[in-house]
N, C-alpha and C positions, 0 to 999 in steps of 0.2 A: 382335699386329701394331700395334694402336692405340698401345700404350705406346711402342713403338719409334718410331712416326711422330711422337710428340711432340717428338723430338729435331730435327725440321725447323723448330721454332719460331724458331730462331736465323736461319733463312734465309727468313723470311716475305716480305721485300721481293723477293728473287730469285724466289720461287715466284709471287708476284703478277705479276711481270714475265713469267714463263713463261706464266701463264694469259692475260695480255693478248696476248702474241705469238701463242699458239695460237688465240685468238679471231680475231685479224687474219688468220692463215693460213686458218682455217676459212671466214671470210667471203669471202675471196678465192676459195677453191675452190668455194664455193656460187654465187658471182657469175659465174664463167667460163662455165658452160653457158648461162646466159641471154644473155650477150653473143654466144656462138656462134650461138644461135638467131636473134638479131637480124641477124647477118651473113648468115645463109642466107635468112631470110624477107624482109629489107628490102634486102639488098645483092645477093646472088647471084641470087635470083629476079627482082629488078627490074633487074639488070645495072648497079647503081650502084657503080662502082669506087671513087669517092671515099669513099663510105660504108664500103666494105669496108676500105680503108686506114685510115680514121679509127678505126673500131671495133677493127680488128686491132691497131693501135698501142696503143690503150687496153687491150686484152686482154694484150698483152706487158707493159705497165706493171703491171697487176693481178697477173699471174703473177710478175713480179720482186718485187713487194711481198710476196706469199705466200712466195716462195723465201727472201728475206732474213729474214722473220719465222720461218720454219721453222728456218733455220740458227741464228739467235739463240736460239730456244726450246731447240734441242738443246744449245747451249753452256751456257745457264743451268741447264737441268734436270740436265745432267751435273755442273755445279759444285755444285749443291745436294745431289745424291745422293752425290757423292764427299766433299763436306764433311761430310755427315751420317755417312758411313762412318768418316771420320777421327775425328770427335768420339766416335763410338760405340766405336771401338777404344781411344781414350784413356780413355773412361769405364770400360770393362771392365778395362783394365790398371790404372787407378788404384784401382778397387774391389778387384781381386785382390791388389794390393800390401798391402791391409789385412787379408788373410786370415792366419790362423795356419796352421801346417802341417796342422792338423786338416781345414781346408777343402780344402787342396790334395790331401790323401789322399782326401777325399770325392768331389771332381769328377774328379781325374786330370789330370796335366799334358798328356797327348796330347789329351784332350777340350778343355781350355782353349785349346790352340793351334788346333785345328779351329774352335772357336767364334769366335775372334778373327780368323780368316782366311776360311775358306770360307763360314761362315754369314753373316758381315757382307757378303761380296761378293754372295751371293744377294740380300740385302735391297737393296743398292745398285742392282743391275740392275732389280729390280722397282720401286723408287722412281723410277728414271729413266724407266721405261715409264709408270708411273702418272701422273707429272707431265704427260706429254704426252697420254695416253689419257683421263684423267679429265675433261678439258675437251673434247678433240677429238671423241671418240666420241659423246657426247650431242649436241653442237652439229651434227655432221654428220648424225646420225640425225634429230633433230627438224627441223633446217633443210632436209634433203633431202626429208622428208615434206611440209613446208610448200610448198617450191618446186615439188615434183611436183604437189601438189593445185592450186597456182596455175596450172600449165600446162594441166592437164586433170583435173578432179575425178573424172569417170567412169572414166577409165583408171587412176586411183589405186586403184580397187578391187582391181586385180591385186596391189598392194603389201599391201593388207589381207589378202588371201588367202594370200600367200606368206610373210609374216613369221612367223606361228605355226609354219609348217613349219620355217623356218630356226632360230628360237629353240628349238624342240623338239629338233632335231638337235644343236645346241650343248649344250643341257642334258644330253642323253643321253651325249654324249662326255665332258663334264665329270664326270658321275656316275661314269663308269668310270675317268677319268684321275686325279682328285684323290687317292684312296687310294694309287694307284701312285706319285704324286709324293712322298707321305709316306714310302713304302717306299724310294724312291730315296735320300732323305737318310739313312735308317737304314743302308742298305747301303753308302753312301759312308762313313759313320762307321766301319762294320766294316772296310772296306778300308783306311782311314787307320790304324786301330788295328793291324791285322796288318802293314801296311807299316812302321809305326814300330817295332814289336817286332822285325821282321826286321833293320832297319837298326841299331838300338841294340844288339841282342843278337847281332850277326854273329859275334863271337868264340866265344860259347857254342855257337851253331849249328854252326859249323865244327868246333869241338873235339869235339862229339858226333856229327859226320857226319849232321846233321839237314837238310842242304840240300834233299834230295829231298822230304822230308815238308813242309818249310816252303814249298817251291815249290808243292806241291799245295794247302796251306792258303791261300796267296795266290791261286792260280788259282781256287779255289772261291769266295773272297770277290769276286774280280774277275768271275767268271762270274755270280754272284748279282746283282751290280750291273748287269752287261751285259744279263742277261735281263730285269730289270725296266725298264731304260732302253729296251730294244727294244720292250717292250710299250707303254710310254708313247708312244714315237715312232711306233709303228704307229697308235695311236689318233689322235695329232695329224696324222699323214700321211693317215689315213682321213677326218679332218674336212675337209681342204682340197678333195679331190675332190667331197665332198658339197656344200660351199659353192659350188664352181665349177659343179656340175651345176644346183643350184638357181638360181644367178645367170643361167646361160645359158638355162635354161628360162624364167626370168622375162623375159629380154630377148627371147626368141622370142615369148612371149605378148604383150609390149608392142608389138613390131613388127607382129605379126598383127592385134591389135585396134586398134593405132594406124593401120595402113594402112586399115582399115575406117573409122576416124574421119576420116581425110584424104579418102577417097573421098566420104564423106557431107558434107564441108565443115566438119566440126566441129573440125578441128585442122590446123595448118600443119606442114610438114616440119621446120622448125627447132625448133619446140616438141617434136616427137617425139624428135629427136636430143638435145635438152636433157633431156627426160624420161628417156631411157635413161641419161644421165650421172647424173641424180639417183638413179635406182634403184640404179645401181652404187655410188654414195656411201653410200646407206643400207645396202646389203649389206656393204660393207667396214667400215663403222662397227660393225656387229654382229660381224663377224669379229675386229676389233681388241679389242672388249669381251670376247669369248670368250677370246682369248689372255691378256688381262689377268687374267681370273678363274681361268684355269688356272695362271698363274704365282704368284698371291697365296697359294694354299694351300702351295706349296713354300716360299715365303718365310716363311709363318707358322710352319712347323716350325722354321726357323732362328731366327725371332724368339723363339719359346718357349724355345729352348735358351739364347739370350743373356739372356733375362729370368730364367731359372733362376739364372744366375751373378749378375746384378745384384741379385736378390732374396735371394740367399744371405747371411744375416747372419753376420758373424764371431762366433766363440765368445766373444770378449771385445773390448772397445774400448780404444783408446789414449787414455785420458782423464786420465792422471796429469800433474801440473804441478810436482811437487817436484824439487829438485836432489839428485842422489845424491852428496852430498859431506859427510855427517855424520861418519862414522868411516871414514877412508881405508883402502882395501884389506881390507875385511872382507866375509865371506860367511856368511849364516846361514840354515839350514833349520829351521823350527819346526813339527813334527808335519805334514809334507807328505804328502798322499795324492794319487795321480793314477790315473785310469782312462781307457783308450782307449774311444772310443764303441762301444757294443755288446759290450764285453768282459765276461766273467762275473766276473772277479776284477780287483782293482786291479793295475796294473803296479808301483806303489810304494805302500808303506803306512807311515805314521808315521815318516817320515824326519826326524831331528833331529840337527844338528851345527852347529858354528861354527868358522870358519877366520879367522885373523888375518893381517895383512900380514907377509910374510916366511916364512910357513908353506907347506909343501907337503902337500896333502891328496890321497891316492891312493885310487882306487875300484877294487876288484877283485871278481871273482865269476864264476860260471859263465855260459854262454851263456843269454840270456833272463832274467838276474837283474835287469835294469833299469838297468844302468850308463849306457848312452847316453840312456835316457829321463830319468834324473836330471839329466844335464848339459844336456839340451835344455830343461829347465824354467828354467835360470838366465837365458838370453837371452830368455825368455818366447816360445819357439817354440810351446810348448803352455801352457795355463793349468792350474795345480794345482787339483785338485777341492776340496781343503780344506787348511788350514794356510797358512803364509806363507813367502816367501823374501825376504830382505833383502840388498841390496848397498850397501856403504858406509853401513850403518846405516839405510837407507831401504827400505821395502817396495816391491818392483818394480811393484806395481799403483798406487802413488801417484806414480810418476815416469813420464815418457813413455818409449816403447820406444826412441826415439832416444837419450835420455839414458842409459838403462840399457846399451844396446849400445855406447855410446861408451866405457864403462868396461871393456869386455870385449875380450880378444883370443882369438877362437875358432878352433880348428883342428879341423875336422870329421873324422869317422872315414874318410870317403871324400874324399881330396884332390881338389879341383876347381880347375883352372886355366882362365883365359880366353884367347881368341885375342889375341895381342899379344906384346910383349917381356917378358923376365924382369923387368926393371926396373918395367914397368907392372903386372905381376902382384903384385910385392912392394909397390909403391906403392898398390895397391888398399886396403891397410890404413890408409894415411895419405896423403891427397892431396898434402900439401905436403912430403912427405919428400924430403930432399936425397939426392944420390948417396952421400954419406958415411953417411947413415942407412941407406940400402939395403944398402951394402957391410957395415956393422956388423951388421945383422940377418942377412944371409946368412952372415957369419963365425960368429956364435953358432949358427945353424941347421945348421952344417957343410955349407953349400951352396957356399961360396966356391971350393973346389977344382974341382968339376966345371963351375961357371959360367966360371971363368977359362980352362978348357981348351976351351970352346966358341969357335968362330971369332969371333963378335962380342961375346963376354962378356955383359954385362948387357943389351945390345941384341939379343941372339939372340932369334929369334922362337919363340914357343910356338904350336903348331898347335891346332886346335879340340879341346878336351878334354884337351890335354896329351899327345897320342899320340906325340910325338917325344921324350919323356923317360921314364925308367923310373919305376916306382912309388915307389921310395925318393927319387928326385930330386924328384918331384912333392910328396911329403910334406915334404921339407926346404924347398922354395920356399913351401909353404903355411904352414909353421912360421915362416919369415922374415916372411911377410906379417902374421902376428899379432904378432911381436916388434917390428916397425918402429912399431907403434902405441903401444908403451909404456903399456899399459892398467893398471888397478888389479887386474884379475883375469885370469889366463891359464887357459884351458880347453883341455886336450889330450885329445880323445876318441879314445883308442887310436891316437894319431898317430905312434907309434914302431914300429908293427907291421911296416912294410916296411923298417926299418933293421936292419943287422947289429948284433951285440952290441957291437962296438968303437965304431961310430958312435953307437949308443944311449948308451953310457957317456960318450963325449966330449961329446955334446950335453947330457946331464943335468948334467955338470960345468960346462959353459959357462953353463948356465941359472941356476946358483946365484947368481952375482954379478949377472946381468942382472935377476933377479926378486926380489932381496932386499927390495924395498919393496912387493912385490905379493903377492897370494894366488895360489897355483898349484894347480889341480885337474887331476889326471892320471887318466884312465881307461886301464887297461892289462890285458893278459892275462898278461904276463910278471911273474913275481915279482921278477926282477932289476931291473926298472924301478921298482918301488914300495918296495923294501927300505929305502931311505934316507929315505923320506917321514916327515914329522913326525907324520902321522896316516894310518892306513890304515883305510878303511871297507870291510868285507866285506859284500857283498850276496848274499842268497840268497832267491830267489822274491819279489823286490821288497821285502824287509825287511832291516834292518841285523842281520846275524848276529854282528857283532863290530866293535869299533873300538879302535884303539890303535896302538902301534909294532909293527914287525916282530917284535921279541923278545917283547913281551907277547902278541901274537896267536899266535905259534908255541907259546908255553907254555900258553895258555888256550883257544884257539878251534879246534874240531875242523874246521870248514869251511875256515879258512885253512890249517890244518896239512895237510889233504888236498890243497889246491891246491899248496902248497910241495913236498910229497913227490912230486906228479905231475910236477914240473918239474926239481927239483934232486936231486942225489945226496946221500947222507949226509955225504960229505966237504965238499960245497959248503954244506950247511946248518950244519955245525959251524964 
């Protein structure tokens, strides 16, 4: 929590203003009972109306000062807390942007979303409370004790007797509540996880008729959170009656012994009333402090989760400074090996090949052979365990990630579209692309026909996740997004899988002229997609089982021959 609170340093002047305003408010609250005592003892008892009006007016002024100080303190404490939350979200987001996919896999997208929203909100609320309570509660407690003793030292022995009982009750409740608060945050995490899985996986859930079971799973997560929350709130609810009972018994004791003191002439009525007010202020300051100490452990759980993200170091750092412009349109793998964290065997081993501008390199292999892993190493989504990868003749570790990725047009295996128009989605690949550039890219990607048939053409809206277009249409828009960039290297990670054979053939034919000055890397399952490639790399269990043209591999490579025979008839092969 202390690490998180260091982010308040940027708001030190605002925080000092809050402390000053809270001090003024506390002094006003402490001064009012003394003025009330004077009105009673010197005004009401003596029948001096002028004195009553004079002191009464002054009391109104002090109350107004306290009220305005309280309002201003609330405003500035909110400003500091909300500002810190904004800075913290920006800090977390900026830090996460530097993560490789390895860190995303480690933390989880759902958890990152929860940490940047719910957890930071918890901290904001506690900081807002702390900024007010951290000054107010001690001042009201110490000031109340001093003022009560100044009114009647002997009667103050009641406070000495009652405070240990009150503090003991608070500590007992806190001891029970703090572990439950930690459990609440864990159960909330679980509920968020189940809810997110249900919403994102709704198609699969409905396809397998799992609605009833998923409802039960969500209800269980919800009930677990509810049960713990009820336990916590029961304890908090139990604390308030204890506080009120102790306070009321204290007031009864003060009135009882104060009445005796008045009868003996050792105390005046006004002083007794002021004393009662000071006792109430002391009690309430302890209650406020107890609430703060109950809230802090809950926020500390959130703070730990945020610190986990901020302290998570990326697998590699973006420290390169070279320009990737030595040998235009070249891609080279040199003895590259890569292992996922915790894996028993490498996902890729000793991968070596070189591709030149104008060449098409196809990668084919069985499921789990490492095809997608290989292409994910090119934009440096993951860092190779050993060996080197060069783009345009420059090692990707010696150039910045922005420089390397600016040379690549990447079409992922799962086409992803953003909320907005079709034109905006294609322009995502190149910010300054003209409408002519967008139309040309769509034409090459075989997307022009269905786009023109839409009511608003390129200005047609794409819904969240691209749910209002088919899988093949999403893939073609995704391909157009890469084409509009006109990069040095095109990477198609199984990007033609949702296309029919006719569209696939037309797209590959159109790509030939468009990519004649660039290197093209195609990951595919279909033999028909890779047959015309200049170089086909056959992967098997993360290793290169063969490399060459279609004809060479068909004649010499058993793995490739098996793939071909599983997809094509003898006539098609001939």
